[in-house]
TORBABA-964116 format. One line per field, with one value per residue (C-alpha): x, y, z negated; residue number from 1. Coordinates in pm, 1 decimal, always signed. Layout:
residues N
px = (X;...)
py = (Y;...)
pz = (Z;...)
i = (NUM;...)
***
This chain:
residues 296
px = (-295.7;+35.8;+319.1;+624.6;+931.9;+885.6;+1259.9;+1494.6;+1213.2;+1141.1;+791.9;+605.0;+334.2;+64.2;+66.4;-259.2;-284.8;-601.1;-555.0;-773.9;-848.9;-1167.2;-1347.6;-1355.2;-1702.4;-1815.2;-2018.3;-1813.8;-2023.6;-1967.9;-1553.9;-1585.0;-1751.3;-1509.1;-1173.2;-1279.9;-1337.6;-1021.7;-814.4;-1012.6;-882.8;-537.9;-460.8;-216.1;-137.1;-379.2;-205.3;-395.3;-299.5;-309.0;-531.8;-755.3;-1060.6;-1161.5;-988.2;-740.6;-1019.7;-1293.4;-1002.3;-916.7;-1263.5;-1339.2;-1035.1;-817.7;-873.3;-739.9;-398.1;-217.6;-317.1;-199.6;+61.8;-35.8;+102.6;+17.4;+159.2;+244.7;+317.9;+42.0;-130.5;-471.4;-635.2;-342.0;-255.9;+101.4;+238.6;+279.9;+622.6;+688.0;+879.1;+597.9;+348.3;+499.2;+558.6;+167.3;+30.3;+214.2;+59.1;-293.0;-235.5;-172.4;-511.5;-778.4;-600.8;-644.8;-251.8;+56.5;+286.0;+274.6;+461.6;+539.9;+542.5;+540.4;+648.5;+358.0;+481.9;+697.8;+971.1;+1314.8;+1380.3;+1212.3;+1408.7;+1736.9;+1632.0;+1623.1;+1399.6;+1138.2;+1357.4;+1472.2;+1150.3;+1040.0;+1388.6;+1293.1;+943.9;+1095.8;+1346.6;+1029.2;+864.7;+595.3;+679.5;+885.6;+991.3;+1041.6;+911.7;+853.3;+540.9;+581.0;+650.1;+948.8;+1238.7;+1133.5;+1141.5;+1456.7;+1602.1;+1420.1;+1511.0;+1892.8;+1906.4;+1954.7;+1734.2;+1426.2;+1299.1;+1041.9;+882.7;+547.7;+490.6;+254.3;+280.4;+16.8;-43.6;-92.1;+194.1;+520.9;+793.4;+889.6;+979.8;+1255.5;+1471.6;+1281.0;+1145.7;+1469.7;+1690.6;+1479.7;+1461.1;+1868.6;+1878.6;+1663.7;+1325.0;+990.5;+799.0;+414.7;+247.3;-35.9;-275.2;-228.3;-563.7;-500.9;-821.5;-1025.3;-1005.6;-1064.4;-1444.5;-1537.6;-1652.1;-1627.5;-1369.7;-1404.3;-1601.2;-1312.7;-999.7;-786.7;-910.1;-877.5;-522.8;-505.4;-798.4;-625.3;-301.3;-507.3;-709.6;-343.3;-228.5;-526.9;-433.9;-665.8;-748.4;-970.9;-1196.1;-1297.1;-1580.2;-1459.4;-1401.8;-1108.2;-980.9;-957.9;-785.1;-519.8;-456.3;-373.8;-171.2;+49.7;+134.6;+214.1;+435.7;+665.2;+968.5;+1075.7;+695.1;+623.9;+246.7;-2.5;-259.8;-644.9;-889.4;-1273.5;-1609.2;-1737.1;-1632.0;-1731.5;-1453.7;-1196.6;-1298.6;-1255.1;-943.5;-812.2;-885.7;-718.2;-404.8;-453.9;-438.7;-38.0;+150.1;+11.9;+152.1;+531.8;+404.4;+83.8;+294.1;+540.3;+294.9;+190.6;+573.8;+630.8;+312.9;+415.6;+767.0;+612.2;+396.7;+452.2;+554.8;+813.9;+537.3;+408.6;+524.3;+418.1;+62.3;+97.5)
py = (+1764.1;+1713.0;+1542.1;+1371.7;+1237.7;+843.6;+745.6;+735.1;+665.8;+1034.5;+992.5;+1234.5;+1090.3;+1168.5;+1154.8;+971.8;+699.2;+446.8;+95.2;-127.9;-423.9;-325.8;-250.8;-603.0;-715.0;-364.8;-254.9;-47.5;+228.0;+299.5;+260.2;+499.1;+758.2;+680.8;+679.5;+958.7;+1171.4;+1092.6;+1146.4;+1538.4;+1594.4;+1529.5;+1178.8;+985.1;+666.9;+344.2;+34.2;-305.6;-660.6;-1001.4;-1164.4;-873.2;-1065.9;-844.4;-534.0;-527.7;-556.2;-299.8;-28.5;-119.6;-82.0;+225.0;+461.5;+273.8;+543.1;+776.9;+599.7;+905.4;+1055.0;+810.3;+560.6;+202.7;-18.6;-363.7;-690.0;-1078.9;-1379.5;-1584.5;-1779.4;-1659.2;-1898.6;-1999.3;-2346.4;-2303.8;-2275.5;-1972.0;-1798.9;-2031.6;-1826.1;-1931.5;-1789.9;-1449.8;-1422.0;-1500.3;-1329.2;-984.7;-1056.3;-1090.7;-791.2;-563.7;-722.6;-668.2;-345.4;-236.6;-104.4;-212.6;-111.1;-67.8;+180.7;-41.0;-430.2;-530.4;-885.3;-982.2;-1051.7;-1349.7;-1523.8;-1427.4;-1788.4;-1718.8;-1380.6;-1562.4;-1826.6;-1575.8;-1703.7;-1448.6;-1118.2;-1255.1;-1242.8;-935.5;-800.5;-946.5;-791.1;-445.2;-528.7;-607.5;-256.5;-424.6;-274.9;+47.7;-20.4;-280.7;-306.2;-556.1;-548.2;-740.2;-693.8;-765.9;-975.2;-1057.3;-683.7;-567.6;-805.3;-703.2;-348.2;-479.0;-694.4;-408.0;-478.7;-312.0;+84.1;+95.0;-108.9;-99.3;-232.1;-189.1;+130.0;+285.2;+392.0;+38.5;-123.9;+92.6;-193.7;-74.0;+279.1;+199.7;+25.6;-89.4;+249.5;+465.0;+195.9;+208.7;+581.7;+580.5;+369.8;+579.9;+380.7;+502.5;+409.8;+324.0;+278.7;+3.3;-26.3;+342.9;+401.7;+59.1;-72.5;+192.6;-74.9;+137.8;+167.0;-233.5;-179.3;-612.1;-817.7;-757.4;-1082.1;-984.0;-1166.3;-930.0;-669.8;-844.5;-802.8;-426.1;-384.8;-586.1;-362.1;-54.1;-185.2;-184.4;+125.9;+337.5;+623.6;+963.2;+1046.4;+749.9;+900.3;+1173.7;+1152.4;+916.9;+1124.4;+1316.9;+1024.5;+897.1;+1207.3;+1163.4;+797.4;+866.6;+1224.9;+1002.9;+739.2;+1032.2;+1211.2;+920.7;+1005.5;+821.1;+736.6;+841.8;+793.7;+596.7;+392.4;+383.1;+180.0;+268.1;+175.9;+555.9;+831.3;+1071.8;+922.3;+945.1;+1322.1;+1340.0;+1136.5;+1417.0;+1659.7;+1502.4;+1518.6;+1902.7;+1986.3;+1867.0;+1658.5;+1578.0;+1823.8;+1748.2;+1700.2;+1462.7;+1252.5;+1218.1;+1141.9;+834.4;+724.8;+738.1;+547.1;+269.0;+246.9;+229.1;-34.4;-285.4;-605.9;-775.1;-1041.3;-662.2;-738.3;-599.9;-717.7;-868.2)
pz = (+294.4;+215.0;+396.3;+317.2;+495.2;+521.3;+445.2;+725.0;+1005.9;+1134.4;+1048.0;+840.8;+654.8;+436.1;+110.6;+89.5;+302.1;+383.7;+257.5;+492.7;+272.2;+95.0;+436.5;+544.2;+619.8;+683.5;+1019.8;+1268.1;+1259.2;+851.2;+935.5;+1226.2;+999.2;+698.8;+925.1;+1166.0;+859.3;+729.0;+1053.3;+1109.2;+725.5;+802.4;+691.6;+917.2;+757.8;+812.8;+649.8;+691.8;+673.7;+903.6;+618.2;+536.0;+721.2;+997.8;+857.6;+1199.0;+1428.2;+1241.3;+1263.8;+1621.0;+1705.2;+1491.5;+1595.9;+1847.9;+2102.6;+1870.6;+1824.3;+1872.5;+1582.7;+1326.2;+1211.6;+1196.2;+920.9;+902.9;+775.7;+909.4;+730.6;+613.9;+925.5;+833.3;+1077.8;+1298.2;+1332.9;+1224.3;+854.4;+691.2;+739.8;+1046.3;+1329.4;+1558.2;+1294.7;+1273.5;+1651.2;+1712.5;+1421.8;+1567.3;+1895.9;+1725.5;+1525.5;+1864.6;+2015.0;+1721.6;+1639.1;+2046.4;+2064.5;+2216.9;+1938.9;+1559.2;+1352.3;+1070.7;+1074.0;+703.2;+555.6;+328.8;+3.6;+94.3;-145.0;-186.0;-28.0;+307.7;+280.0;+275.4;+501.4;+758.9;+1066.0;+965.2;+1035.7;+1341.7;+1480.2;+1327.1;+1519.3;+1835.2;+1796.9;+1779.7;+2073.6;+2283.2;+2168.3;+1964.8;+1614.6;+1575.6;+1237.3;+943.4;+611.6;+306.3;+82.8;-259.0;-604.8;-868.2;-783.2;-464.8;-390.9;-532.4;-333.9;-21.6;-58.7;-128.5;+149.1;+402.0;+714.6;+590.7;+644.5;+379.0;+51.0;-23.6;-395.7;-689.2;-859.3;-1109.2;-1466.6;-1589.4;-1381.0;-1373.7;-1377.9;-1007.3;-1118.5;-1354.2;-1102.8;-769.7;-620.7;-700.6;-531.6;-253.5;-250.6;-267.4;+15.3;+261.2;+250.8;+241.5;-55.5;-16.7;-329.2;-357.2;-587.4;-676.9;-902.6;-1087.1;-948.9;-1205.3;-1402.8;-1735.4;-1582.7;-1724.4;-2102.7;-2107.9;-1887.9;-1510.5;-1295.2;-1044.5;-1160.5;-950.9;-1186.6;-1507.5;-1587.9;-1556.2;-1756.3;-2066.4;-2029.4;-2074.1;-2355.2;-2538.1;-2377.7;-2431.4;-2239.7;-2323.8;-1953.6;-1939.3;-2164.0;-1926.3;-1627.8;-1406.8;-1121.7;-1325.4;-1448.4;-1133.7;-1047.1;-1280.3;-1209.9;-813.4;-894.8;-1172.5;-845.2;-628.1;-886.5;-905.0;-775.4;-466.8;-356.0;-11.6;-3.5;-207.7;+13.7;-154.9;+5.4;-3.0;+198.7;+88.7;+323.6;+43.8;-171.6;+57.9;+46.2;-330.9;-305.5;-57.2;-324.6;-602.0;-405.3;-276.4;-678.7;-644.5;-857.7;-1248.3;-1485.7;-1637.7;-1987.5;-1890.6;-1637.8;-1903.8;-2178.8;-1946.5;-1885.9;-2256.0;-2321.4;-2117.5;-2264.2;-2626.4;-2546.7;-2215.2;-2271.8;-2056.8;-1907.3;-1756.5;-1427.4;-1072.1;-990.2;-599.0)
i = (1;2;3;4;5;6;7;8;9;10;11;12;13;14;15;16;17;18;19;20;21;22;23;24;25;26;27;28;29;30;31;32;33;34;35;36;37;38;39;40;41;42;43;44;45;46;47;48;49;50;51;52;53;54;55;56;57;58;59;60;61;62;63;64;65;66;67;68;69;70;71;72;73;74;75;76;77;78;79;80;81;82;83;84;85;86;87;88;89;90;91;92;93;94;95;96;97;98;99;100;101;102;103;104;105;106;107;108;109;110;111;112;113;114;115;116;117;118;119;120;121;122;123;124;125;126;127;128;129;130;131;132;133;134;135;136;137;138;139;140;141;142;143;144;145;146;147;148;149;150;151;152;153;154;155;156;157;158;159;160;161;162;163;164;165;166;167;168;169;170;171;172;173;174;175;176;177;178;179;180;181;182;183;184;185;186;187;188;189;190;191;192;193;194;195;196;197;198;199;200;201;202;203;204;205;206;207;208;209;210;211;212;213;214;215;216;217;218;219;220;221;222;223;224;225;226;227;228;229;230;231;232;233;234;235;236;237;238;239;240;241;242;243;244;245;246;247;248;249;250;251;252;253;254;255;256;257;258;259;260;261;262;263;264;265;266;267;268;269;270;271;272;273;274;275;276;277;278;279;280;281;282;283;284;285;286;287;288;289;290;291;292;293;294;295;296)
***
């Protein structure tokens, strides 16, 4: 497994991280097999969120006893069952404590504001709550998860140690400005949706709204690699994302332990060859429209 310095935090993270969104609704035994095999193979980043259903609880039950073997990232901001409003200070405070209980830990390595607006950042009370939690030892570092102008503002805001944003073959807008700006400021960069939801596997418009925009873009971009066998094409997409300068780790979600091992093998192949990386970037520059912004 390749490891990279996570900005100025001192954390050295695996290039491939585990995204906890897709395990919601799974049984504990499945999640335990999945995460145990990943940890055994060298993965040391687990990323989840307060609004991913029972994801935090499943992770805590499955690998809480191995807490010293991985860096634990989660998110806060949405009430997700709490009685207080989104982005209220009391919601941030209660959400952090709830996450720690669910994850069966005394602290998380990274707490990320979960796609809040520029207005929320400017108002400042959520930042104050994060800083209080850091002073109390509940979180080690602060992050922002989001896209587009809000992501750029968060990077420039100067209080965050990391940025999580969408980066993949059909979502390249952050590559031009936001990621270089974050890297220049010594921030760790987490790529979400790094394989573009494998949206090219659908011959017809997907039923899942979350996939549709990427599917539409792929029909115009016409990347040759999407005609390869599915496993090869996924490898190209993942290696593209991890070849973007400034990206530290890419989080991939799955409920299939075998798929995790497959993704790890792709990462082991190293960066995408320069000519293939450049061809994907050139296709984007040639075809992408101004409204092809980052997908949250």
